[in-house]
C-alpha positions in Angstrom: 0.0 0.0 0.0 2.8 2.4 0.9 4.3 2.0 -2.6 0.9 2.7 -4.3 0.3 5.8 -2.3 3.9 7.1 -2.7 3.5 6.4 -6.4 0.6 8.8 -6.6 2.3 11.5 -4.5 5.2 11.1 -2.2 3.7 13.6 0.3 0.5 11.5 0.7 2.4 8.8 2.7 3.6 11.5 5.2 -0.1 12.5 5.7 -1.0 8.8 6.3 1.8 8.2 8.8 2.1 11.6 10.5 -1.4 13.0 10.3 -2.5 16.5 9.6 -0.5 18.2 12.3 -0.6 21.7 10.7 -4.4 21.7 10.5 -4.7 21.9 14.3 -5.1 25.0 16.5 -5.2 25.5 20.2 -8.7 26.2 21.7 -9.3 28.4 24.8 -8.3 25.6 27.1 -5.0 25.1 25.2 -6.1 21.8 23.7 -5.3 21.0 20.0 -8.5 20.9 17.9 -9.1 20.8 14.2 -9.2 24.1 12.5 -12.5 25.2 10.9 -12.5 25.9 7.2 -12.3 29.7 7.8 -9.2 29.2 10.0 -7.4 27.2 7.3 -4.6 28.6 5.2 -4.1 27.6 1.6 -1.4 25.1 2.8 -3.9 23.6 5.3 -6.5 23.1 2.5 -3.9 21.4 0.4 -3.1 19.0 3.2 -6.8 18.2 3.6 -6.9 17.6 -0.2 -3.9 15.2 0.1 -5.5 13.5 3.1 -8.7 12.9 1.1 -6.6 11.4 -1.8 -4.6 9.2 0.6 -7.9 8.0 2.3 -9.3 7.2 -1.1 -6.3 5.0 -1.9 -6.6 3.3 1.4 -10.3 2.4 1.1 -10.5 1.6 -2.6 -9.8 -2.1 -2.1 -11.8 -2.7 1.1 -14.7 -5.0 1.4 -18.0 -3.9 3.2 -16.9 -5.2 6.6 -13.6 -3.4 6.6 -15.2 -0.3 5.2 -17.7 -0.2 8.0 -14.9 -0.4 10.5 -13.2 2.8 9.2 -16.0 4.8 7.5 -16.4 7.3 10.3 -12.8 8.4 10.3 -11.9 11.7 8.8 -8.2 11.3 8.5 -6.1 8.9 6.5 -4.0 8.3 9.6 -6.9 7.1 11.6 -7.9 4.8 8.8 -4.4 3.5 8.3 -3.8 2.9 12.0 -7.1 1.0 12.3 -6.4 -1.2 9.3 -2.9 -1.8 10.4 -4.0 -3.1 13.8 -6.7 -5.2 12.3 -4.4 -6.9 9.9 -1.0 -6.9 11.7 -2.1 -6.8 15.3 -0.6 -4.6 17.9 3.1 -4.4 18.9 2.1 -5.9 22.2 1.1 -9.2 20.7 4.6 -10.5 20.9 4.9 -10.0 24.7 5.2 -12.8 27.2 2.5 -13.7 29.6 4.5 -12.3 32.5 4.9 -8.9 30.7 1.3 -8.9 29.8 0.4 -9.7 33.4 2.7 -6.9 34.7 1.1 -4.4 32.3 -2.4 -5.6 33.2 -1.7 -5.3 36.9 -0.3 -1.8 36.5 -3.5 -0.7 34.7 -5.8 -2.3 37.3 -3.8 -0.8 40.1 -4.0 2.6 38.5 -7.8 2.2 38.2 -7.9 1.2 41.8 -6.1 4.4 42.9 -8.8 6.3 40.9 -11.6 4.5 42.8 -12.5 1.8 40.3 -11.9 -1.6 41.8 -11.9 -4.5 39.4 -12.7 -7.8 41.3 -10.6 -10.9 40.7 -13.4 -12.7 38.8 -13.6 -9.7 36.4 -9.9 -9.6 35.9 -9.8 -13.3 35.0 -12.6 -12.7 32.6 -10.9 -9.7 31.0 -7.7 -11.6 30.5 -9.4 -14.5 28.9 -11.8 -12.5 26.6 -9.9 -9.2 25.9 -6.2 -9.4 26.5 -5.0 -12.6 25.0 -4.5 -12.7 21.2 -6.7 -14.7 18.9 -4.0 -17.3 18.5 -4.7 -18.4 22.0 -8.4 -19.1 21.3 -8.1 -22.9 21.8 -6.4 -22.5 25.2 -9.0 -19.9 26.2 -11.8 -22.2 25.3 -10.2 -25.1 27.2 -9.8 -23.0 30.3 -13.4 -21.8 30.1 -14.8 -25.3 29.6 -12.7 -27.0 32.3 -12.7 -24.4 35.1 -15.4 -22.5 36.8 -14.2 -19.0 35.9 -16.0 -17.4 38.9 -13.7 -19.3 41.3 -10.5 -19.4 39.3 -7.8 -17.5 41.1 -5.9 -15.0 38.9 -2.5 -16.5 40.0 -3.6 -20.0 38.9 -4.8 -18.6 35.5 -1.4 -16.8 35.0 0.5 -20.0 36.0 -1.6 -22.0 33.6 -1.0 -19.6 30.7 2.7 -19.3 31.4 3.0 -23.1 31.4 1.1 -23.2 28.0 3.3 -20.4 26.7 6.5 -22.4 27.5 5.2 -25.5 25.7 4.4 -23.4 22.5 
């Protein structure tokens, strides 16, 4: 895809990967927000035109399901990032179970400090249904069918997943 877009216009790929940085302005609170059409310079309008061309290149070959996933996005960067994650996964998919557990524990501890306590049963469920990559589906199903999730201790789940990871 990169070659096709660069073949059309080499600046288009910069718009896809970097976004429309110059078309933002600071609002009264100091937060970057998109410029309105009246605030845009000729250069800004040119970037929006290039964004539209790049987005066109990205969506031309998509089927209806993929198009539905990205149709609400206004920038080619949002579109590209979504398609990239959908087809390549996230950078975190290569992490070990222990690194995932550390990251997950850090997030749940931060939520706890903000007043949102996630009970152990919910943490087990979240790891099984949202955190593990799709390649672990058979192991997830085996755990769900062989254990009562409501009483499965988190440490036992992590131990089970770590042992499975070592066998892979």
